N, C-alpha and C positions, 0 to 999 in steps of 0.2 A: 473524671470518677462519679459513679454511680450511688445513689443513693433512694430509698425510699419517699415516696412520696403519697397523696393522697389525690385520688379523682372520686366526687361525687361521694365520698364519706368509706371507698375501695383502695387497698392497697396496691400500688404500681411502682416499679421499678423505672425510672430516670437517668441520663444523663448530664454533670453540667456539658457536656459538650453544645447539645441540644436542648436546655433548659426550657428555653423559649417557644420552642415547638412545640407540637404536639405529636414528639415520637416518645414512643414507650413499649415499655415489655408488661402484663398483666403478670398477673400471681394468682393463688388458687382463692385469694379474697374475692376476686372479680372474673372468674371461668366465664368466657364466651361463646363455649367451643365443647360440647358434654362425649364428645366421646365415647367409649365404653360405659359412662354412668348415665345412664337414661334418664335416672331420675333426676337428674338434677337441669336435665332440658329447660323445663319453666323456669328456673332461675335465671340461665343463659339467654335466655328469650328476655327477658327483664331486662339482664344487662346490658343484650346486643341495643336494645333498642334506647338505655340511658347512656349508651356511648353515644349514639346518633344524635341525641336531642343536647347533648351535653355540649360536643364538637359540630352541633349547628349546620348536618348533612340529612340528608332524605335517603343517601344508598352507602353500603360497604360493598367495596372491592377487594371479592377472596380467589381462591384457588382450591382445586381436587389437588393435593399435593401427593406425590407417586413416589420419592425419593428418585425424581430424576433431576436434569437439567435445561429441561424447557424455561423459557426465561420469555414473559411477554411486557411490550409499553403497551399500556391499557389505551382502549377508546373512550371516549365519552358514551355514556348508557350504554356500556358490556360490564356486566358487573360479578360476571364469571367466568374462570377460565380454567378448561380439564386440562388437566396431568400438566400441569405447571406448578415450578418450586421457585419461579423470582417473579416480582411483581414492580413495575419501573413506570412512574407518572410525573408527567409536569402539567399536569391539569388545575388550575388554580380549585381549592375546597376537597376535590377529591380525598377518598379514604380509605386507606388498602390496612388488611387483614391477613396475616397467616397466622398457622399453628403449631403449638412444639410438644413435648413431653421430651426430653433430654437431647432433640437435635439442635442446631446452632443455631441461634436466630440472630441474624446481623442487618440493621437498617442502614441504608446509606442516605447523605443529604446535602444538597448544594445550596448552602442557603442564597448565593450568589446569583442562582439559576431556577431558583425555586422548584427543587425535582430533585425525587425522591427514588428510593426504591429500598424493597423490602427482601428477603433470602430466607429458605429454608432449607439448612445444611445438615440432612442427618451423615451419617459418613460416608455413604455411596456420591452423594451433590460433592462432600470436602473431595475425596477420588475425582469427580470427573469437572473439579476444578469450578463449579456456581459460581463463587463470589466475582472469583477472577474475570468469568463472561459476563456477571452483572455488571461490574465496573466498565469492562470494556462496550459492552451497548451503551450507557451512561457515555461516556468519553468520545466515543466514534459516533455514533449516533445520534446525541442530542448536542453534540460540539463542549463538552464537561469539563473544564480543563483538572486534570486530576488534583492539585492542589487546592483547588473549590471544594470539595466530598469531605465530610467529616462520616465516619463511620463509628456504629456501634454494636457488639460482639456480645447478646445479652448471656442471659444463665443459659447453661447447660449443662450434659455431663462433663465430667472432669476431667483432669488425668487419673485422677484416682481411684477412677470407679469405671473407666472406659476399659474394659483388659478385653482382648480381642485375640483369635489366635495369630499363624502367620499371614494365611494368606489373606486377610484383611490388612493386616498390618505393613506389607507388600505392593496392597493398590495404595494404601494411602501416603507409605514414608519414599518417597521418591531418594530425598539424599542421609542416606542412615549414617550418615557421622554427626546429625544435628541430633541429638541428643536429648535440646529442648523440647522434641517435636514427643520425644516414648520416651517409658524405661522398662526393661527387659527382666525379667522376673522368669526362670526356668523356664519353660516354654512359651509364656505368656509375653503378652508384651499392652502396656499400661498407654493409650495415646492419648495426646493434647490436641482436640477438634478444633477449638478455640486460636490455638496457632500455628495448626495447618492453616487458617480463614487468615488469621492477620498476617503470612507469610503471602499468600495472594495477594491482598491488599498493598504488603510493601512492593510487589511486581510491576504494579500497578502507576506506582509511586503515590497512593493514597499515604499519607504521613498520621495525617490526625485520624489516633482511633483511641476511643474509651473500650477496654477489656472488663468485663463483670467478672469477678471471682470467682460469684456460685456457681455450684455446684449441682443441679435440679436434685442428683439419687441422692447425695448426702441430704438437701434439704428439702426434701416432700413435704415437710410441714409447710412448706411456704411457695414449693414450685410442683407443677405432677410432672413423674417419672415412670415413663415405660418400663423399663428396668428394673426401677424399684419395688414397683406394682405390679409388674407385673401384667401388663398388660390390659389391666384391669382398670382402666382411669379417666383423664378427662384431659383438655390441651389450656395452657397458657398459652397468649396470644404476644405477636408487635404488632405494634401501631404504627403506622404513620400516615396523618395529615398535612397534605399539602397546600402551602398556607392561598388564604382566598387573593390576593395580588400579586403581582410580578413586580 
């Protein structure tokens, strides 16, 4: 179950599945990346310093997100990855951050293995199965059993608001009989990106999944929405800190 919590006086969104871990989603109340709103960069800078201080780290590992399918298992002393939309870490006390404004944020965490992943899945990333591929790398390269992975699918644009034409629909929906994933109205399709990512996780035998009901477009008073705000917006973030001991 998702619930709003307080982080140093700022509103964040957490899941009861990882409530004792520093894995959460920020809101408009706690922006870390200004996006097109350059006037809030000073606030974002202060918030990033607060985040590091509160979590007891010196650096944040992040990436230049390009709506692709590149996944990086992070290295010590490397804090920025170009052209990357998913990060994985098993480095104790490392802190990862990616940014969103309607795209689907996904956090993966194995408590047993003290290993986490963070994914930026826009519709192109969903079509390229970035979530399944990130889980696959954790499972195969880091020897993590799927039953030990907890997945949080955070706030993103919902089926109610993600309206597309047939070309996008055909790239996203492989099983047209699964109407849980979409609704057709006239010549338009309304697609559930969160459910697409859920099915990718289920295909990897990950079943401990929490899905946020919040639509960023409907709730742009709480989250940033690229579609609702016509691109003139900042970013909310997904945060994963790996615990400090194995």
